[in-house]
N, C-alpha and C positions, 0 to 999 in steps of 0.2 A: 335316371330321371330324378329330379328333386321335387319337393312340394313345399308349399308354404304352411307354416304352423305357428301357433302362439308360443311366445317365450315361456320358460318355466315360471317366471315371476307372475305371469298372468294367471296361471293355474293356482298358484298360492294365494293370490289376491281374491280369488273366487272361492276359497275354502278347501281346495284340494291339498293333499300332501303326497309324498312319494309312496308308491305301492312297493310291495316286496318283489315285484316283477321288473322294477327299474334297474337297468344296467347300461350306464353311459358308455362303457368300453365296448359293449356289443351293439350300441346304437338302438337300444330299446328304451323308450321314454314312457314311463308308466306312472299314472297318478291315481290316487285313491280319494274318494269322497265318502266319509263315514258319517252316516246320518244319526248315529246314536240310538237307533231303534232296532238294530240288528241288520239294517240294510247297508250294503257297501257297494259302491259303483267303482269299477276299475276301468280306466280309459288308457289304452296303450297305443302308441304309434311308433313306426320304425321305417327308416329309409331303406332298410334291407328287406328282403322278402317281397320285392316288387312294390315298395311303398305301401305298407300295410297298416291297418288299424284294427284293434280288437276292443270290444266293449263287453264287460261282464257285470252282471248284477247278482249279488248274493243276498239272501234273506237268511241270516244266521250262517250255517254251514252249507245250506242248500243253494245250488246254482239255479237262478231263475231264468236267465238267458245269457247266451254268449254268441256274439256276432263277430265274424272275422271277414274283412274285405281287403282286397289288394287294389292297386292302381289308383291310389289316392292322389288327387291333384292339389288339394288344400284343405286345411282345417281352420275353422274360425269360431270365435265366441260370438253369439248373437243373443238378443233378448226381445221378447214381446210381452209388454206389460210386466207382470211379476215373474214370468217364466224366463229362465236362463237356459240356454242350450249351447251345445257344441255341434256345429254343422260340419259334416264331412262331405266334401265334393269328390266325386269319382270321375274317372275319365270317360265313363259312358254317359255322362250328362244327366243321370237320373236325379241327382241333387235331392233325393228324398231320404237322406240318412241323417236323422236328427236325434241327438242324445240330450234329452231333457235332464238337467241335474239339479235344478233349484226351482221351486221349493221341494219337489219330490222327483225321484228318478223314474224315468220311463224312456221308451225308445220308439221312434217311428222310422221304419225302413220299408221301402217298397222296391221290389225287383222291377226293372223296366220290362215292358211287354216285348215279347219276342216276335 
């Protein structure tokens, strides 16, 4: 199964660069947003491993959060006012996986009710 995702240029236009986890040959596309305050956001997606996405936020060397999900159906850039996000759509239709990256990093993720 494949999924839709933004081109690499779209990440660069929004201030991301490549992260050290990027490996095109292995199908791991990883981008880093460095806020210059010690905070670093790493967004990684891969068509391998059941269409996965990984999001990490570091404050200095400390890992603040790490979310890993599979069964991604699409990834899209969106904006509300000044806030810019990466929205990750999952095949369970929860659609509540939002990665806020500008002006400050944060995450909204809700597990669907069982």
